[in-house]
C-alpha positions in Angstrom: 10.0 -23.5 -14.8 10.6 -20.7 -17.7 12.0 -17.9 -16.2 8.8 -15.9 -16.9 6.9 -18.2 -15.5 3.5 -17.0 -13.7 4.7 -17.7 -10.1 7.8 -15.2 -11.2 5.5 -12.4 -13.2 3.2 -12.3 -10.0 6.4 -12.1 -7.8 7.5 -9.2 -9.9 4.5 -7.1 -9.5 4.2 -7.8 -6.1 7.9 -6.2 -5.9 7.3 -3.3 -8.3 3.7 -2.3 -6.7 5.2 -0.4 -3.5 8.5 1.1 -5.0 7.0 4.3 -6.0 5.0 4.6 -2.6 8.3 3.6 -0.6 10.1 6.3 -2.2 7.4 8.8 -0.7 8.1 7.8 2.6 11.4 9.3 3.3 10.4 12.8 1.5 7.5 13.3 3.8 9.4 15.6 6.0 10.4 17.7 3.1 6.8 18.1 1.7 5.9 18.8 5.3 8.4 21.8 5.8 7.6 23.0 2.1 4.0 23.6 2.8 4.3 24.4 6.7 2.5 21.5 8.5 3.1 21.2 12.2 2.7 17.4 13.5 -1.1 17.5 14.1 -1.8 19.1 10.5 0.5 16.5 9.0 -1.0 13.5 10.8 -4.5 14.8 9.8 -3.3 14.9 5.8 -1.5 11.4 6.3 -5.2 10.2 7.1 -6.2 10.7 3.7 -4.4 7.6 2.5 -6.4 4.9 4.8 -9.4 6.8 4.3 -9.2 6.2 0.5 -8.4 2.7 0.9 -11.5 1.9 3.2 -14.0 3.9 0.8 -12.9 1.6 -2.3 -12.8 -1.5 -0.8 -16.1 -2.2 -0.7 -16.3 -1.4 -4.1 -13.5 -3.0 -5.5 -14.1 -6.3 -4.5 -17.1 -6.8 -6.9 -15.0 -4.8 -9.4 -12.2 -7.3 -9.6 -14.5 -9.8 -9.4 -16.2 -8.8 -12.8 -12.7 -7.9 -14.5 -10.5 -10.4 -13.0 -7.1 -9.9 -11.0 -4.9 -9.6 -14.0 -6.9 -6.8 -15.7 -7.3 -5.0 -12.0 -3.6 -4.9 -12.0 -3.0 -3.4 -15.6 -5.3 -0.9 -14.8 -4.5 -0.6 -11.1 -0.7 0.4 -12.1 -1.9 3.0 -14.5 -4.2 4.7 -12.0 -1.5 4.3 -9.3 1.3 5.5 -11.1 -0.7 8.9 -11.8 -1.9 9.0 -8.0 1.5 8.3 -6.3 2.7 11.5 -7.9 0.0 14.1 -6.4 1.3 14.5 -3.0 4.7 15.7 -3.6 2.8 18.3 -5.8 0.2 19.3 -3.1 0.7 23.0 -2.1 -1.3 22.7 1.1 -2.7 20.3 4.0 -5.8 20.1 2.5 -4.9 18.9 -1.1 -2.4 16.7 0.4 -5.2 14.8 1.9 -6.9 14.8 -1.2 -3.9 13.5 -3.1 -3.2 10.8 -0.7 -6.7 9.7 -0.7 -6.8 9.1 -4.5 -3.4 7.0 -4.0 -5.1 5.0 -1.0 -7.9 4.3 -3.5 -5.5 3.1 -6.2 -3.3 1.1 -3.8 -6.3 -0.5 -2.8 -7.5 -1.5 -6.3 -4.2 -2.9 -7.4 -3.4 -4.7 -4.2 -6.7 -6.5 -4.0 -6.0 -7.7 -8.2 -2.5 -8.7 -6.9 -3.8 -10.9 -4.0 -6.6 -12.4 -5.9 -4.1 -13.1 -8.8 -1.8 -14.5 -6.8 -4.1 -17.0 -5.3 -5.3 -17.8 -8.7 -1.8 -18.9 -10.0 -1.7 -21.0 -6.8 -4.5 -22.7 -7.9 -3.8 -23.1 -11.3 -0.1 -24.5 -10.9 -0.5 -26.5 -7.3 2.6 -24.2 -6.2 2.4 -22.2 -3.4 3.3 -18.5 -4.0 1.4 -16.3 -1.7 3.7 -15.7 1.4 6.8 -15.3 -1.2 5.0 -13.1 -3.1 4.1 -10.7 0.2 7.9 -11.3 0.8 8.3 -9.7 -2.6 6.2 -6.8 -1.4 8.4 -6.2 1.7 11.3 -5.8 -0.5 10.0 -3.6 -2.8 8.8 -1.0 -0.3 12.2 -1.2 1.0 13.8 -0.5 -2.1 11.4 2.0 -2.7 12.6 3.5 0.6 16.1 3.4 -0.5 15.8 5.0 -3.7 13.7 7.9 -2.1 16.5 8.2 0.3 19.3 8.2 -2.4 17.4 10.7 -4.5 17.1 12.8 -1.6 20.8 12.5 -0.9 21.6 13.7 -4.5 19.1 16.8 -4.0 16.5 15.7 -6.4 13.3 17.6 -5.2 10.4 15.1 -4.2 8.3 16.8 -7.1 10.8 15.2 -9.6 11.9 12.1 -7.9 8.8 10.5 -7.0 7.0 10.9 -10.4 10.3 9.9 -12.2 10.1 6.6 -10.5 6.5 5.8 -10.9 7.2 6.3 -14.9 10.1 4.2 -14.5 8.4 1.5 -12.8 5.3 1.5 -15.1 6.1 0.2 -18.3 8.1 -2.8 -16.6 4.8 -3.2 -14.4 2.5 -3.1 -17.5 4.7 -5.6 -19.2 4.6 -8.2 -16.4 0.8 -7.5 -15.9 0.0 -8.1 -19.8 1.9 -11.4 -19.8 -0.2 -13.0 -16.6 -2.2 -15.8 -17.6 -5.9 -14.7 -17.7 -7.4 -16.6 -14.8 -11.0 -16.5 -13.4 -12.7 -17.8 -10.3 -14.8 -21.0 -11.3 -17.5 -22.3 -8.7 -17.5 -25.8 -7.9 -19.9 -28.2 -9.9 -23.4 -27.7 -8.6 -22.9 -24.5 -6.5 -24.5 -21.3 -6.8 -22.0 -18.2 -5.6 -23.7 -15.8 -3.4 -23.5 -11.9 -4.6 -20.5 -10.0 -4.1 -22.6 -7.8 -1.9 -23.9 -10.4 0.3 -23.2 -10.2 4.1 -19.8 -12.2 5.1 -20.0 -15.6 6.0 -19.2 -16.8 9.5 -16.3 -18.5 8.0 -15.1 -15.2 6.6 -15.6 -13.6 9.9 -13.5 -16.1 11.7 -10.5 -15.6 9.2 -11.0 -11.7 9.6 -10.9 -11.4 13.3 -7.6 -13.8 13.2 -6.3 -11.3 10.7 -7.2 -8.3 12.9 -4.6 -9.0 15.7 -2.1 -9.5 12.9 -2.6 -6.1 11.2 -2.8 -4.5 14.7 0.1 -5.4 15.9 1.8 -4.4 12.4 0.7 -0.8 12.8 1.8 -0.6 16.4 5.0 -1.7 15.6 5.2 0.8 12.6 4.1 3.9 14.6 5.6 3.3 18.1 8.9 1.0 18.0 10.9 4.1 17.8 9.0 6.0 20.7 9.1 2.6 22.8 13.1 2.5 22.2 13.7 6.1 23.2 10.9 6.1 26.1 11.2 3.3 27.7 15.0 2.4 27.1 16.7 5.8 26.6 17.9 5.0 23.2 19.7 7.7 21.2 20.3 8.6 17.7 20.4 5.8 15.1 19.6 3.1 17.5 15.8 4.7 17.9 14.9 3.9 14.2 16.5 0.2 14.4 13.4 -1.3 16.3 11.2 -0.9 12.9 13.9 -1.7 10.6 14.6 -5.0 12.5 10.9 -6.0 12.2 10.3 -5.0 8.8 13.6 -7.1 7.7 12.5 -10.5 10.0 8.7 -9.9 8.2 10.2 -10.1 4.9 12.4 -12.9 6.0 9.5 -14.7 7.4 7.6 -14.3 4.3 10.3 -15.7 2.3 10.0 -18.7 4.2 6.0 -19.0 4.6 5.3 -21.3 1.7 8.1 -24.0 2.7 6.6 -23.8 6.4 3.2 -24.4 4.9 4.4 -27.3 2.8 5.7 -29.1 5.4 3.1 -28.1 8.1 0.3 -26.8 6.4 -1.5 -23.5 6.9 -3.0 -23.9 10.3 0.0 -25.2 12.1 2.1 -22.6 10.3 0.0 -19.7 11.8 -0.3 -21.4 15.2 3.9 -21.4 15.2 4.2 -18.1 14.0 1.4 -16.9 16.1 2.8 -18.2 19.2 6.3 -16.7 18.3 4.6 -13.1 18.1 3.0 -13.4 21.7 6.4 -14.5 22.9 8.1 -11.9 21.0 5.6 -9.3 22.6 6.3 -10.4 26.0 9.9 -10.4 25.6 9.4 -6.7 24.5 7.4 -5.7 27.3 9.9 -7.1 29.8 13.0 -6.1 28.0 15.8 -4.3 29.9 17.9 -3.4 27.2 17.9 -2.0 23.5 19.6 -5.1 22.5 16.9 -7.2 23.7 14.2 -5.2 22.9 15.6 -5.7 19.0 15.2 -9.2 19.6 11.7 -9.0 20.8 11.1 -6.8 17.5 12.6 -9.4 15.2 10.5 -12.3 16.9 7.5 -10.5 16.2 8.3 -9.4 12.9 8.8 -13.5 12.0 5.6 -14.2 14.4 3.4 -11.9 12.2 4.7 -12.1 8.8 2.6 -15.0 7.2 -0.6 -14.1 9.0 -2.0 -12.0 6.2 -0.8 -13.8 3.2 -2.4 -17.1 4.8 -5.5 -15.4 5.6 -5.8 -14.3 1.8 -5.5 -17.7 0.8 -8.1 -18.9 3.3 -10.6 -16.2 2.6 -10.1 -16.7 -1.4 -10.7 -20.5 -0.8 -14.1 -20.3 1.1 -15.8 -20.5 -2.2 -19.0 -19.0 -1.4 -18.9 -16.2 -3.6 -16.1 -14.5 -5.7 -12.6 -14.6 -4.4 -12.2 -10.8 -4.8 -15.6 -10.0 -2.7 -14.0 -12.2 0.5 -10.4 -10.8 0.1 -11.8 -7.3 0.0 -13.5 -7.7 3.3 -10.2 -9.3 4.6 -8.3 -6.3 3.6 -10.8 -3.9 4.9 -10.5 -5.6 8.3 -7.0 -5.8 8.1 -6.2 -2.1 7.3 -8.9 -1.1 10.1 -6.7 -3.2 12.8 -3.6 -1.5 11.3 -4.9 1.9 11.9 -6.7 1.0 15.3 -3.5 -0.3 16.6 -1.4 2.9 17.1 -4.2 5.5 18.7 -5.2 2.4 21.0 -1.2 2.2 22.3 -1.2 5.9 22.4 -4.1 6.3 24.7 -2.8 3.4 27.1 0.5 4.9 27.1 -1.0 8.4 28.0 -2.4 7.4 30.8 0.2 5.0 32.1 3.4 4.4 30.1 4.9 3.2 26.7 5.5 -0.5 27.7 2.1 -1.1 29.0 1.0 0.5 25.8 2.9 -1.8 23.4 1.7 -4.7 25.7 -1.9 -4.0 24.4 -0.8 -6.1 21.3 -0.1 -9.6 23.8 -4.0 -10.1 24.1 -5.2 -9.7 20.6 -2.3 -12.0 19.3 -3.6 -14.6 21.7 -6.9 -13.9 20.0 -5.4 -14.8 16.6 -3.5 -17.9 17.7 -6.7 -19.2 19.1 -8.4 -18.7 15.8 -5.7 -20.1 13.5 -8.0 -23.1 13.1 -10.4 -20.7 10.9 -7.7 -20.8 8.2 -8.5 -24.5 7.7 -8.8 -25.1 4.0 -12.2 -25.2 2.5 -13.3 -28.5 1.6 -15.7 -27.5 -1.3 -13.3 -25.0 -3.0 -13.7 -24.3 -6.3 -11.7 -26.4 -9.0 -8.5 -25.0 -10.2 -8.8 -22.3 -12.6 -7.3 -23.3 -16.2 -4.8 -21.0 -18.1 -6.4 -19.1 -20.9 -4.5 -17.4 -23.8 
């Protein structure tokens, strides 16, 4: 395998994509203070990113299917490098919402290109890649967050730091994107693909329902882990933020081991094993008597949900009834919906009971995901492997 092999190029662009976004996350409090937003106003403004993503994905699928994953990566990085610089320049809540909406739109386009290209490289080379690529994405967002914190520590204003990092990442990302092989979906012999605008097939619906519980849990951990440790276990200071740190680290760890497990056990058994771990971790978290046991629960949940979305992407792309980009776009739409629904659902339950019962809401949806792991069975009539084209 050469140093600049297709697999390593895919891993590189997966790593680079969230770096600028990660650097924005630790600067949110500064932006909030600079434009004088309260918690409620900030929460509404932050909805701009998922709104932009949800509005774009239905159109991004057919477009990426037409231009290919590689070109979507190249164009997407250019658009996102510009869009990522806008939120730190917003002078008020309304323009912050718009800036984040544009960022979310650009993110959805480039991430769809990333997933499609990773699937095509897997098919063309016969080497498993998807889980490792998503592990690189997890490392990228962690690296971006650390760089953003470093800039903050040096006193560099967000309006300078985030655009600067985006500008530094862009040429490297474009170089890697241009070096990627040109690959396209190829329908199986004798098959006519349905339109990208047609309704999802029953196979895709099953995969989407599987991934819904996975991403709902991810959203819950992101938004409520710190509050769980504070309110349920009286954690203070730096301990409060450790829950999500442990969860995120174990997600990355699980993804780097996911392709190994898939080679040994197959996609369905890997999803079943990890999904069962996620359920066990959530039960442990609900009954946790101490911060230490809760952190163990967060870690087990992280491993459990780590491979769910990458495995679902491969399964959706391999259905073969229409362009992989169209099916992956639908899957991404449902995945993001799950990510967004989890936090407010937990908040409503916690409001009327307690945070333990609120977090426990992920247990039944994770059980449903485990029951649906059989939907990840590879398509027997999948498209032939795409050939490399210069």
